[in-house]
C-alpha positions in Angstrom: 176.1 -29.9 -104.3 178.2 -26.9 -103.3 177.2 -24.1 -100.9 177.0 -21.6 -103.7 174.7 -23.7 -105.9 172.4 -24.1 -102.9 172.7 -20.4 -102.3 171.7 -19.7 -105.9 168.7 -22.0 -105.4 167.5 -19.8 -102.6 168.2 -16.7 -104.8 165.9 -18.2 -107.4 163.0 -18.1 -105.0 163.6 -14.4 -104.3 165.9 -11.7 -105.3 166.5 -11.3 -101.6 168.0 -14.8 -101.3 171.2 -13.2 -100.0 169.2 -11.9 -97.1 169.3 -15.3 -95.3 173.1 -15.1 -94.8 173.1 -12.3 -92.1 170.5 -14.3 -90.1 172.9 -17.2 -90.0 175.9 -15.1 -89.1 174.0 -13.2 -86.4 172.9 -16.4 -84.8 176.4 -17.7 -84.7 177.8 -14.5 -83.3 175.0 -14.0 -80.7 175.3 -17.6 -79.3 179.1 -17.3 -79.2 178.8 -14.1 -77.1 175.9 -15.0 -74.9 175.9 -18.8 -74.4 177.8 -20.7 -71.8 177.3 -23.9 -73.8 180.3 -25.7 -75.4 180.8 -27.7 -78.6 177.8 -29.5 -80.1 175.4 -27.9 -77.6 176.5 -24.4 -78.6 176.2 -25.3 -82.3 172.6 -26.6 -81.7 171.7 -23.4 -80.0 173.1 -21.4 -82.8 171.3 -23.5 -85.4 168.0 -23.2 -83.6 168.4 -19.5 -83.4 169.3 -19.3 -87.1 166.3 -21.4 -88.1 164.0 -19.2 -86.0 165.3 -16.1 -87.8 165.1 -17.8 -91.2 161.4 -18.7 -90.4 160.8 -14.9 -90.5 162.5 -14.8 -93.9 160.2 -17.5 -95.1 157.2 -15.4 -94.5 158.6 -12.7 -96.8 159.0 -15.0 -99.7 156.1 -17.4 -99.1 158.3 -20.5 -99.5 159.2 -23.3 -97.1 162.9 -23.1 -97.0 163.4 -24.6 -93.5 162.2 -28.1 -94.6 164.5 -28.2 -97.6 167.5 -30.5 -97.0 169.7 -28.6 -99.4 169.0 -25.4 -97.5 169.7 -27.1 -94.2 173.0 -28.4 -95.6 173.9 -24.8 -96.7 173.1 -23.4 -93.3 175.4 -26.1 -91.7 178.1 -25.2 -94.2 177.9 -21.6 -93.2 178.2 -22.5 -89.5 181.3 -24.7 -90.3 182.9 -21.7 -92.1 182.1 -19.3 -89.3 183.4 -21.7 -86.7 186.6 -22.3 -88.7 187.2 -18.6 -89.1 186.6 -17.9 -85.4 189.0 -20.6 -84.4 191.7 -19.4 -86.7 191.3 -15.8 -85.5 191.4 -16.9 -81.9 194.7 -18.7 -82.5 196.2 -15.7 -84.1 195.2 -13.5 -81.2 
């Protein structure tokens, strides 16, 4: 299942399904700026922060999205994309 099909599933739960994306991006950016961790440890920190932020989102839609494997896969896919973009931009200066 693609990221976008999973994203559409979130959107079906709420017209605000797109609102989850900024939480994920903010978690990645915050951990990148503030954490001294490296590699997998940094990724885990960012995922934990994102999941905490998404828990707040859950309360607004009255759905359990954190325990949905497809949602977790989509969150991981977003982190992969953010990381890839950050690495490319870092190489380009």
